[in-house]
C-alpha positions, 0 to 999 in steps of 0.5 A: 572172839565173837563180834556182834554188830547192831545195825545193818546200815552202811557202817555196820555192813562195811565192818562185817565185810572187811572183817570177813575179808580178813577171816574174822567172822561177825554177826549183824543184828538188824531190827528191820525184817528184811533188806527190802523192808523200807527204801534206803534214801537217796543218792550219796556222793562217795569221797575218795579219802573215806567212802572209796577207801572203805570200799577198797578195803572191803574188796568192792571197788569194782562193784562200786564202779558198776553202780555209779550214776554217771553225771549225778555229781553235777550241782547248781545253786539257785536263789529263790527267784530261780536264778542260777548262781553256781553251776558245776559239772560232774567231774567224777571226783565224788561219784554218786550212787544210790544208798540202796545199791550201795547197801545191796553190794555190801549185803551180797558180799557177806556169807549167808546168815551173817545178817539176822533180820527182825532182831530189835534190841530190847536190852543189853547187859554186861557179863564181865570181862568186856562181854555183853548179853543182848536180848531181842524183842522175839525173846532170843539173846546172844552173848558176845566178846565185842559189841559194836553199836552201828545202830544210828541216831537213837542207838541202843548201844550208845548208853553203855558208853555215853549219856549223850542223846541227839538234840534238835538242830534247829531245822526240819526237812520234808522229803518227797519224790517226783517220778517220770520227770522228763515227761510228767514234770519237764520244767522241774526236771530242767530246773534241777538239771542232771545232778543236784540243785540247791535253791536257798534263802535265809531260813528256807531252801529246796534241794533236789537230786536227779536219780536214775530212772527219771526221778527227782528226790526233793528235800524242803529245808526249813529253819523252824522251832521243834514244834513247827511240825505239830500243826501239820497233818501229814496223814493228809498229803495234799494238805501237808504239801500245801502247808509246807509250800506256803512257807515259800511265798514269792518263790519261783513257781518252778521251785514251788512245783518241786513241793506241790507236785510231789508224787509220794506222801511227804515225810517230815524229818526233824534234824538232830545231832549229837554234841560236836566232839562227842566222845566217851571213856574206853569201855571194855568190849564195846564201841560205836560207829557212824551216827551212833557215834557222831550224828551230825546235820546232813552235809554229804559226809555221814555215809562216808564217815560210817563206812570209814569207821567200819573199815578202820575198826576192822583194820584195827582189830586185824592189827591187834590180834588177841588184844581187843582193847588195844584195837578199840583204843587205837580206833577211837583215838582216830575216830574222835578228832575226825568226827569232831572236825566233821561235826563242825563242818556239818553245822557250818554247812547247815548255817550256810544253807539256811542262815542269813548269808544264804544263798551267797554264803554257800556259793562263796564257800563252794567257790573257795571264797568263803 
């Protein structure tokens, strides 16, 4: 059986690794030209029941422990005036790691040649009997018995099983970084603390996380119409940051500094989501995992769920040797209700962060009151 995985994110790589552990070869095709073609995002808290389970199935528990950012799981919630409403220490139950480090240990665990870089999908066609042919922008193609879409929000594989497309979720994030923060930005560093910080008010928020190397990774969060970004020229970083900061009139200066003092050009990230409860009828020879299957607003679950999807799909294939359809049916039977419940939770978290009850609603939720 040939297994083709589209997308070398955490979910696709976990699938390839767990299959490799069980002696099943797979090939991963990735549009990016190399592993270092772009930065891989910020820190992730890896949960015991999904992300850590997947890494154990991949035989990478020791490698995972070696990249943990000790202290990074501490968190605090502030109001717009900088008053601390909740301050929780790092209890080591949801250890934090950099996404790039996690991707690296997965890539390093795969045989040479497993990942084919610079392979942008331009077309996919059925060949019958559950087989598909995938063509790439460089003119090459491949035929496969099993095709897995691990290619994210705008998946090229998803249309084979579903007409669903991501829709704007009512919020836009703007991402930036502050570097050498203990020396260059000491007030901001003290405000954020040793882990994550969420400063919230109805309709707007500033979140930041301390990363290894004295870095603060900041997201401005705004509940705005989809066209709100159209009037901001992000080609002019200073003007863009000034415009974004203007949305926080009356906020504490140390919080606004997390926006205006950014050391990198701001990157706008409109938040999209698939319909909660997204599912599809069984299509022979093809399935999805991660954001391709269940894109939701950021809530700390996306990477964990993608890795769990990859591990469970691999284990289903191992449990049903010679019967791919039985394996896919078993995988999807668990995937659908789990991802539906996670989507509901993700939308609730977004509402708690930016809705009318912010910030006290999130404080109550994390304290077990709400």
